[in-house]
N, C-alpha and C positions, 0 to 999 in steps of 0.2 A: 138833344138827348136822343141818342141813337136807338136805345131800347124801346122807346115809346112808353116807358114806365118810370118817369123821374120821381114819382111819389115814393117808390120803393127805395131809391137812392137817398132821398131826403129822410125817410123814416130811419134807415140804417145809419145815416150820418148823425142824427140826434141821439140814437141809441148809443152810438160810439162815444159821444160827448158824455153821456150819463155814465157809461162804463169807465171812461177815463177818469172821471172825478172819483168814482168808487176806488179805482186802483191807486190813485194818488193819495187818497186820504185813509184808506182802509175802512171806511164807513160802510155799514150795511144798508143804510137808508136808501131811498130811491126818489127820483123825480124832483119835484119842487122842494120837498122837504130836505133832500140830500143837498141841493144847491144852496138852500138857505143856511143849513148847518155848516157846510164846507166853506162858505164865504161870509160867515156872520161878521158882525162888527167887532166883537170882543174875542181876541185870541183865535182867529180863524185858521183852520188847517191850510187853506189856500189864500195867499196874500198877493194882491195885484199891484200894490203901490205902498209907499211909505205911510203907514197908519198913524204916524205922529203928527201929520199935517192934515189940515181940513181938506185940502185937495186930494190927498191920498185916501182919506176916509170917503170922500165923495166918489172917487173912482171905484173903491171897493164896493160901496153900496150900489153904484150904477151897474157894475158887472154882475153882482149878485142878482139884481133884478132882471138883467138880460138873460142870464142862465136860467133863472126860475121861469121866466116867461117863455123861453125857448122850449123847455121840456113840457110845460103845461099847455102852451098855445100851438106848438108845431108838432111835437112828438106824440103827446097824449091823444089828440083827436084821431091820428092815424092808427094808434094802438087799439082804439076802442070802436072805431067806425070804419066803413069802407073808405079807401083813399079818395080824397077829393081831387078832381081834375085840375091840373095847373097848366098855365101857358109855359112855354120854354123860358120866358123872362122871369116869371115867378119862381120856377124851379131853380134857375141859376142864382137868383137872389137868396133863396132859402139855403141852398148849398153853400153859397159864399158866407152866409151868416154862421153856419156850422163850422166852416173853415176858420173864420175869424175867432170864434170861441175857442177852438182847439189851439190856435196860435197864441191866444192869451194864456191858456194853460201852460203852453211851452215856456212862456216868459215868467210865469208866476213863481213865487217862492212857496214851497211846500214845507210847512212847519211840523206836520205830523203825517204819518203814513205807515204803511206796512213794515 
């Protein structure tokens, strides 16, 4: 991390995930509540897999919990407190996680939106 401030990049990356879900769904909610509603079990606006199968439903729930946890456990602390110092390895892991979530949104089926 050349800037010496990877925490800012991570905060912005997870803000971008939140904004992207809002844009895809047209929902006004935010954070954990947004992720829970956008990726819910019944008639979700964002679908990650075939919900007619148990495996697909497990994938849907698993990613819902990952998105909910990401905004609550990674984005929110940085939004409300001073950035916590991270090693380069931790910073790359968190940025990679944000990238993986964005990639899953790229591949998802959006059933509702603007």
